[in-house]
Structures are given as structure tokens and as C-alpha cells.
N, C-alpha and C positions, 0 to 999 in steps of 0.2 A: 361549450366541458372541452377542449381538446388537450385537456394533457389528465395522465392516468392516473397521478403523483399525487391533485387537485386533493383538497379537500372535497369535493362533491361526488367527485368521479368513489373518492372512497365510502363517503355516505351512501350514495346508487349498493356498489358492488357491499355492503355491510346490507344494507336494505331486504340485496335481491336473499342472501343465507337468509336473515331475520322470516321474508316470507315461504323462504325453501323449506326451512325448520317447520314452519305453521300449517303450509300444504301437506309435509310426514304428520305430522299430531292429526291432521282434518280427515286426511285419506286413512289414515288405522283407525281414530271414532266411525269414520262412511262403515270398514268393513267389518267391525265392530258390531253397530246397527244395524246393516243386513245384513249380519249374519246370523241377530240374537230373533229382529221383527221381520226381517225379506223386504224390508222401507229403503231405497234408497234419499242421504238426505244428504242435504249440505255437502262439502264443498256441489253435488248435483241438485239442487233440492228442482223438484220435477212439479211438473206441467198440471194441471187443477187434476186433470184425469191419471196420472201418474203414470210411471214409464212404463212401458210396451218389456218384456221380457229378454225383447232381443237390446234395446235401450240400456237396458239392467246388463244384458255383458260388455257391450259395448264401451258404458262406465269404466267396470273394474277392468278393462282390457287396461285405456288410457289411465285408468291411478295404478295399474300396474308398473305400469312404463314412465308414469311423471312422480311416483318412490323412487324407483331407481334414479333417476335424473336428479331426480332433490338433493340423495345422496349426493351420487357426482357434481352436483350443485355448492355444496356443504365443503367437498376437497378442493372444487375450485373455486372459492372463496379463501380457504387458509392460503392457499397456494398464488393466490393474488397480493394478501397481507403479504405474506412469505416473501415474491416476488419471484416464484418460480417459474426455471424453467417451460413449462407445460401448462403455464398458464394462458397462455393464447390459447392455442388445442383445444382444451379443457374447455372453458370459457367459452369457447366458440360452438365448442357442443353442445354446451347444458342449456346456455342462452336460446341457441337453435330449435332446439325440440323446446325448448318454453317458449316459445315463440308459436309454435308449428300443435303444439298441444296447445294453448290459448288460441289459436286459430278453430282449431277445427274444433274445441268445445261451441264454439260459439259459432257455427257451422251447425252441431249435434245438434243445438238449445234454443236455439234464436223461433225455427220455425215451429217449434212444438206449444210456444204459447206460454213456456218458460217463465219467461223474463217478464211478460204481460203479471203472471200472475202471482211472483213475486219478486218484483222489481228492487224491492228496499236487498235481495241477497244478490241478486246477480250485480246489484251496482258498488256492493260491497265490496265481490269477486273485480269487478274491474275500477272498484277506483287504485283495489291495496294492488293490482297488476299495475297500473302504469308506469309507474319509476323503472318497472324492469323494463319495459318497450326504449324508455329513454335508455337502461340501462344499454340494449340491446347495442341501439341506430351507436352510440360512444363507442359501446365497445370495437365495432364494424371500423369506425372514425380510425381510431388508435392503429390495430389491423395495417387497415389498406396503409396510416402516413409513418406508418413506423413506429408509434410514440407507445409501444405501448413496450418494446423492448423484448430481451428474450427473457430475463434474469438472470445472465450466465453467472452471478454474483454468489447466486442463492441456493441452488444445484436442485 
């Protein structure tokens, strides 16, 4: 996928926006559940013994950063389709934060047994996020090869 104007590239960018919108909904829902019941749920399903207080605090912090990144990602998606000059740097920022957050999430949840305890929920997360990783690699390629352009006509 060497062309950022290809149909597949546009589908991946639109999908990224869709996933980030769902992520905002999921974070909002999880925040309400945490506030009302004190339990951490999807998108961070707990292991058999539940999450420790420290883990909950960690996930709240990551969730706040993810929510901010999701908002910026939606702005990036808009700018991508409009050919905005800033789409390169904002895409780089939001895709980097999303990839970093995914790795951090995996490293925080895998050793706890949460994936073994709730395999279907974690499989959904992995499958849903996989196209974003493909987009991240493609986006880096577009930037390095100058194929993204600067959107100078779009403002």
C-alpha cells in the first residue's frame, strides 16, 4: 500500500477514526461503571482476582491519555481527508501514541492472567486494533517516501 490516496489507505484511515470514536465511547462507559460500581470493566477486563487499586489508577491515567489521543485522532482523520497541511505531524503523533498505548496495555495486562481469564474480550481488542498497526506502518512509509505530501492546497 504505497499510495495514501488509494481506496485501501482511505479505508484504513476511516477505520482508525471509527475505532477511536468507539474507544471514546468505551472509555466513557468504563468511567461511568467505575464511578458507580467501583469495578474496572471493558476495555480493560480484569483477571480472575480483579484489578488492584494501583492497576485501576494506572488504567484511569492511560484512559485519560487515550481519550485525549482519540479526540486528536478524529481531528487527524478529518484533516487526512481534507488534505490538511498538518495531517502528517498529527497522524504521526496520534498513531504513535495509539501504538505505544497498545503495547503498554498489553504489557500491563498479559502477565496478570487477564487475557487467559477473558480470552474473547482480549481477542476482540487485538483483532479490532490490528488494522491500526497496519496503518501505522503504512503511514510511516508514506512520510519517509514523501508520498503523503503536505496538503498545501487544503490549508
